[in-house]
C-alpha positions as CSV (number, residue, x, y, z in Angstrom):
1,X,-20.6,-224.1,-246.1
2,X,-19.5,-220.6,-245.4
3,X,-21.6,-217.5,-246.1
4,X,-20.2,-214.2,-247.2
5,X,-20.9,-211.2,-244.9
6,X,-21.2,-207.8,-246.6
7,X,-18.3,-205.6,-245.5
8,X,-20.5,-202.6,-245.1
9,X,-22.9,-204.3,-242.6
10,X,-21.1,-202.8,-239.6
11,X,-21.2,-199.3,-241.1
12,X,-24.9,-199.7,-241.9
13,X,-25.7,-200.7,-238.3
14,X,-23.8,-197.7,-237.0
15,X,-25.8,-195.4,-239.4
16,X,-29.1,-196.9,-238.2
17,X,-28.0,-196.4,-234.6
18,X,-27.2,-192.7,-235.3
19,X,-30.5,-192.2,-237.0
20,X,-32.4,-193.8,-234.0
21,X,-30.4,-191.5,-231.6
22,X,-31.3,-188.4,-233.6
23,X,-35.0,-189.5,-233.7
24,X,-35.0,-190.0,-229.9
25,X,-33.5,-186.5,-229.4
26,X,-36.0,-185.0,-231.7
27,X,-38.9,-186.6,-229.8
28,X,-37.8,-185.2,-226.4
29,X,-40.0,-182.3,-225.3
30,X,-38.4,-178.9,-225.0
31,X,-38.3,-177.5,-221.5
32,X,-41.2,-175.0,-220.9
33,X,-40.2,-171.4,-221.2
34,X,-40.6,-169.6,-217.8
35,X,-43.5,-167.2,-217.6
36,X,-42.6,-163.6,-218.2
37,X,-44.3,-160.2,-218.2
38,X,-44.9,-158.9,-221.8
39,X,-44.0,-155.4,-220.7
40,X,-42.4,-154.3,-217.4
41,X,-41.6,-150.7,-216.6
42,X,-39.6,-150.2,-213.4
43,X,-39.2,-146.7,-211.9
44,X,-37.8,-145.3,-208.6
45,X,-40.2,-145.0,-205.7
46,X,-42.2,-141.8,-205.1
47,X,-40.6,-140.4,-201.9
48,X,-43.8,-138.4,-201.2
49,X,-45.8,-141.6,-201.1
50,X,-46.1,-143.4,-197.7
51,X,-46.3,-147.1,-197.6
52,X,-46.4,-149.6,-200.4
53,X,-48.9,-151.9,-202.1
54,X,-49.7,-154.2,-205.0
55,X,-52.6,-154.3,-207.4
56,X,-53.9,-156.6,-210.2
57,X,-56.1,-155.1,-212.8
58,X,-57.2,-157.4,-215.5
59,X,-54.0,-158.3,-217.4
60,X,-51.8,-155.8,-215.5
61,X,-49.8,-156.0,-212.3
62,X,-48.6,-152.9,-210.3
63,X,-46.3,-152.5,-207.4
64,X,-46.1,-149.1,-205.7
65,X,-43.0,-148.1,-203.6
66,X,-42.1,-151.5,-202.5
67,X,-38.6,-152.4,-201.1
68,X,-36.7,-154.9,-203.3
69,X,-36.8,-157.3,-200.4
70,X,-40.5,-157.6,-200.9
71,X,-40.0,-158.2,-204.7
72,X,-37.5,-161.0,-203.9
73,X,-39.8,-162.6,-201.2
74,X,-42.7,-162.5,-203.7
75,X,-40.6,-164.0,-206.5
76,X,-39.0,-166.8,-204.5
77,X,-42.1,-167.5,-202.3
78,X,-40.3,-167.1,-199.0
79,X,-41.2,-165.3,-195.8
80,X,-39.0,-162.7,-194.2
81,X,-37.3,-165.1,-191.7
82,X,-36.4,-167.5,-194.6
83,X,-34.4,-164.9,-196.6
84,X,-30.7,-164.0,-196.1
85,X,-30.1,-160.9,-198.2
86,X,-28.1,-157.7,-198.1
87,X,-29.5,-155.0,-195.8
88,X,-29.9,-152.5,-198.6
89,X,-32.8,-154.6,-200.1
90,X,-35.0,-153.3,-197.3
91,X,-34.4,-149.6,-198.0
92,X,-34.1,-149.6,-201.9
93,X,-37.6,-149.1,-203.2
94,X,-39.1,-149.2,-206.8
95,X,-42.5,-149.2,-208.5
96,X,-43.6,-151.6,-211.3
97,X,-46.1,-151.3,-214.0
98,X,-46.3,-154.6,-215.9
99,X,-48.5,-156.4,-218.3
100,X,-48.9,-160.1,-218.3
101,X,-49.0,-162.5,-221.3
102,X,-52.9,-162.7,-221.3
103,X,-55.9,-160.4,-220.7
104,X,-56.1,-161.6,-217.1
105,X,-53.4,-162.5,-214.6
106,X,-53.7,-165.5,-212.3
107,X,-52.2,-164.5,-209.0
108,X,-50.5,-167.9,-208.8
109,X,-48.3,-167.1,-211.8
110,X,-47.0,-163.8,-210.4
111,X,-44.0,-165.3,-208.5
112,X,-42.7,-167.0,-211.6
113,X,-43.0,-163.8,-213.6
114,X,-41.4,-161.8,-210.8
115,X,-38.6,-164.3,-210.7
116,X,-37.9,-163.9,-214.4
117,X,-38.0,-160.2,-214.1
118,X,-35.5,-160.0,-211.2
119,X,-33.1,-162.4,-213.0
120,X,-33.3,-160.4,-216.3
121,X,-33.4,-156.8,-214.9
122,X,-31.5,-157.1,-211.6
123,X,-29.2,-160.0,-212.2
124,X,-30.6,-162.0,-209.3
125,X,-28.8,-165.1,-208.3
126,X,-29.5,-167.2,-205.2
127,X,-29.2,-170.7,-203.7
128,X,-31.2,-172.6,-201.1
129,X,-30.0,-174.2,-197.8
130,X,-31.6,-176.1,-194.9
131,X,-30.6,-174.3,-191.7
132,X,-31.8,-174.2,-188.1
133,X,-34.2,-171.4,-187.8
134,X,-36.3,-170.0,-184.9
135,X,-39.7,-171.7,-184.9
136,X,-41.9,-173.9,-182.7
137,X,-42.5,-177.5,-181.9
138,X,-46.1,-178.7,-181.3
139,X,-46.1,-181.0,-178.3
140,X,-48.7,-182.9,-176.4
141,X,-50.2,-181.6,-173.1
142,X,-51.5,-183.3,-170.0
143,X,-54.9,-183.9,-171.5
144,X,-55.6,-183.8,-175.3
145,X,-58.9,-181.9,-175.9
146,X,-59.2,-182.8,-179.6
147,X,-61.8,-185.2,-180.8
148,X,-60.4,-188.2,-182.8
149,X,-61.8,-188.6,-186.3
150,X,-64.8,-190.9,-186.4
151,X,-64.8,-194.3,-188.1
152,X,-66.7,-192.8,-191.0
153,X,-64.2,-190.0,-191.5
154,X,-61.0,-192.1,-191.3
155,X,-61.1,-193.6,-194.8
156,X,-61.3,-190.1,-196.3
157,X,-58.5,-187.6,-196.9
158,X,-58.2,-184.8,-194.4
159,X,-60.1,-181.6,-195.0
160,X,-59.4,-178.1,-193.5
161,X,-60.2,-174.5,-193.7
162,X,-58.0,-171.6,-192.4
163,X,-58.1,-167.9,-191.9
164,X,-55.9,-165.3,-190.2
165,X,-57.2,-166.4,-186.7
166,X,-58.7,-169.8,-187.2
167,X,-58.1,-173.4,-188.2
168,X,-60.9,-175.9,-188.8
169,X,-60.2,-179.5,-189.8
170,X,-61.7,-182.9,-190.2
171,X,-59.5,-186.1,-189.8
172,X,-56.5,-183.8,-189.6
173,X,-53.1,-185.4,-188.8
174,X,-50.8,-183.5,-186.4
175,X,-48.2,-182.9,-189.1
176,X,-50.8,-180.9,-191.1
177,X,-51.9,-179.0,-188.1
178,X,-48.3,-178.0,-187.4
179,X,-47.9,-176.9,-191.0
180,X,-51.1,-174.7,-190.8
181,X,-50.0,-173.2,-187.5
182,X,-46.6,-172.4,-189.1
183,X,-48.4,-170.5,-191.9
184,X,-50.5,-168.6,-189.4
185,X,-47.4,-167.7,-187.2
186,X,-45.0,-167.0,-190.0
187,X,-42.6,-169.4,-188.5
188,X,-42.0,-173.1,-189.1
189,X,-43.7,-175.5,-186.7
190,X,-42.8,-179.2,-186.4
191,X,-45.0,-181.9,-185.0
192,X,-43.6,-183.4,-181.8
193,X,-46.9,-184.6,-180.4
194,X,-46.3,-188.3,-181.2
195,X,-50.0,-188.5,-181.8
196,X,-51.1,-190.7,-184.8
197,X,-54.3,-190.7,-186.7
198,X,-56.5,-187.7,-187.5
199,X,-58.5,-185.3,-185.3
200,X,-61.3,-182.9,-185.7
201,X,-60.0,-179.4,-185.0
202,X,-61.8,-176.1,-184.2
203,X,-59.2,-173.6,-183.2
204,X,-59.9,-169.8,-182.9
205,X,-57.6,-167.1,-181.5
206,X,-57.3,-163.3,-181.3
207,X,-54.8,-161.7,-183.7
208,X,-51.9,-159.9,-182.1
209,X,-51.7,-157.3,-184.9
210,X,-54.0,-154.3,-184.3
211,X,-55.0,-154.0,-187.9
212,X,-55.9,-157.7,-188.1
213,X,-57.8,-157.4,-184.8
214,X,-60.0,-154.6,-186.2
215,X,-60.8,-156.6,-189.4
216,X,-61.6,-159.7,-187.3
217,X,-64.0,-157.7,-185.1
218,X,-65.9,-156.7,-188.2
219,X,-66.0,-160.3,-189.5
220,X,-66.9,-161.6,-186.1
221,X,-70.0,-159.4,-185.9
222,X,-71.3,-161.0,-189.2
223,X,-70.9,-164.5,-187.7
224,X,-71.8,-163.8,-184.1
225,X,-68.2,-164.3,-182.8
226,X,-66.9,-162.1,-180.0
227,X,-63.3,-161.8,-181.1
228,X,-62.3,-159.8,-178.0
229,X,-63.1,-162.8,-175.8
230,X,-60.7,-165.1,-177.7
231,X,-57.2,-165.9,-176.3
232,X,-53.9,-165.5,-178.1
233,X,-52.8,-168.3,-180.4
234,X,-50.6,-170.0,-177.8
235,X,-53.3,-170.0,-175.1
236,X,-55.8,-171.2,-177.7
237,X,-53.7,-174.2,-178.7
238,X,-53.3,-175.1,-175.0
239,X,-56.9,-174.5,-173.9
240,X,-58.8,-175.6,-177.0
241,X,-56.6,-178.5,-178.2
242,X,-54.7,-179.6,-175.1
243,X,-51.4,-179.1,-176.9
244,X,-48.5,-176.6,-176.5
245,X,-46.4,-174.5,-178.8
246,X,-42.8,-174.3,-177.6
247,X,-40.0,-172.1,-179.0
248,X,-37.3,-174.2,-180.7
249,X,-34.7,-174.2,-183.4
250,X,-36.1,-176.3,-186.2
251,X,-34.8,-177.2,-189.7
252,X,-36.0,-174.7,-192.2
253,X,-35.7,-173.7,-195.9
254,X,-33.4,-170.6,-196.2
255,X,-32.8,-168.7,-199.4
256,X,-29.4,-167.0,-199.6
257,X,-29.0,-164.1,-202.1
258,X,-25.7,-164.4,-203.9
259,X,-26.0,-161.5,-206.3
260,X,-28.4,-158.7,-207.1
261,X,-27.7,-155.3,-208.7
262,X,-28.8,-152.1,-207.0
263,X,-30.3,-150.7,-210.2
264,X,-32.3,-152.4,-212.9
265,X,-31.4,-152.4,-216.6
266,X,-33.2,-149.8,-218.7
267,X,-36.9,-150.2,-219.5
């Protein structure tokens, strides 16, 4: 016995499929809108003012007489050696008076808002590459002076504290130590020690920069540390940890500026 099949069944299934597709599209979350300054006034630098600086006051953010290269490095979270940009960015200076989207500005949100500002007002375009850059490799010495993490410490995640001239760590793997040294040196450091496991680290050195040295002397007095008796960072790594920092070309993140206008759009 044969059964009649409605001729419009196929069309009905297609309609149901279209409705389901529309429903799925409607349920997909919209991408979050990038953070932006509510108001941003950009003006040429004051030529009578020496030096530059930044300031956060409540819900406002101010840049005074900073070269555009600083703006870009801030926005893209890169250090000087990671940025390939036109030379004029170092000599073209502007000031900024901006207000954030709330009554207080979280410093962590400033790079995203600066990025939005540079895209909108200066037409910033860039791309990222991995290129060999000047850095260091951390290698083992003749005698490792670090203390391996204890049996009680090993099950727990590494912990560390850093400052301009110190690194303290518990159960710290060498890959993390290399990363922290890279942050202190402003250059990438890769782990080439071939040491596994975690170590307890207590590393202190004397800053090379005179301004940093003056500040560290003041801090040292508070904690009973004679900063002037400390070695430079390379000697400290060798003498205190039994490791070495060797200059090397290492893979690094490089940001290449493809386009940026010399002047911003009007306020």
